[in-house]
N, C-alpha and C positions, 0 to 999 in steps of 0.2 A: 618650447615650439616660438619663436619671437611670429606676433603676428600684428598687420600693418591695418588701421581703417582708417577712413578720408573723412572728415565733418565738414560744413562751412557751419562757421561761428555764426551764432543769431544776436551776441552782445550789442554789439551796432551798427550800421549803416555796410561799413566795409563790406562785410561778409567773407574775410580771409576763408580760405581753403587750408584746413590744419590737416596734415598726417598727423597719426599717434601711431607709436610702437608701444608691445606691451609684451610682456616675458610672463607667463605664472602671474597674470593676473594683476599684474603689478604697471605701471604706466612707466618706460623705458625712457622716451625719446618724443616730445613734438615739436614740429617745425610745420609753420604759412602763418604763425600769426604775427600781429604789427603792436600787438600790446599783452600788456600783464592778465586784462582780463580774456583777452582770447583763450589766452595758458590756461589760466584759471580751468573756463571754458572747458577743455579740451579735457583736461585730467577730470574735472567732476563728470562730464559727459560719458566719458569713459567707462569709469569706476562703477559710479552709481548716477543713472540717470533721473533728472526730478523734473518737477514739472509745476505750477501755478494750476490749480484749478477752478475752473469756473462755470454753471448750470446757474437754475433757474429753481426755484420752489414756490408752490401755491403758500399767497399770506392772504388769511379770514380777515376782515374787517377794512378794508384797505382802500385806497381810490383806484388800487392796481391788482390785479388778479394773480401777479405772479413775483418775484423778488427776485433778481440776480444778487449772486453768491459768490463767495471767492475762498480758497484755501488763502489763510497768511502768508504763509511761504509755500515755497517751494516743497513736492512732499515725491517720493521714489516711485519712477513709474510703476512700478509690478503694485502699489495699493493704490491704484487710482480706482480702481474697479472698486473694492471694498470702501475705501470713501464716498464713493457715489451710492454706492448702497445705503450707505448709513444715512445720505442728506435727503437721498428719495422720499427718505419716512420722516424728514422733518418737517414738523407743524409751529407756522408762525403766525403770529398777531399782530395787528398795526395799531400801535405806530411802532415803528423801525426807526431807526435814526442810521445812516452810510458809518461803516465801519464798526456796528455793534457786533459783539461777541454772540453769535449766539449756538454755537459747541465748543467747547474750550478743549483743547488738546486730544485734537481727533485723533482716534485709532493710540493710542497712549504716547504721541506724537508732542512738540511740544507747538504744534499748527494746528490755530482754529478755522473757524469755517465763520466769516464775516459778510456781514450785508453788505453790497456794492453799490447801495442807493438808499437814501432817504424814503420811506412812503409812507404819508399821513391817514389817520384812520377818515373812512368815509363819513360824512356827517348826512347826508343822504340828500344834499343841495346840492344846485350846480356850482354856486362858490365855491364846497371844500373839493373839487375835481379840478387839483395841479395847475391852478394859475400860472404857475412859472411858466410855463410853455415848454416844460422840460418833456412832458408826456409822459408815457408808462412804458 
């Protein structure tokens, strides 16, 4: 049976209204896109929706108490809860560099958990506390 679904493309600011037609879980027709990236988004979102996942984890010995982390690439939506459970148990010690791999190949995928920010080690002095002005 042919199914039709409507999506709003989020690839660019145009927010194209996409109509996707599927037959037996196979995309047969896509309309409403104004670029090939929108067409690809509609296909991927229909067949295997995925997201970049972000959260924070505690960090020991740093000038901040929490470290922002994210997936290095998109994860299938149905695995996000599992990803969050594993990342919730992560224990990190300062110093950490932005982009540092904290868990390689999480869930047997090619996606890593990486830090989104550099956090210096706390030297127990006022000079050590984030003088860049960026804050924690």
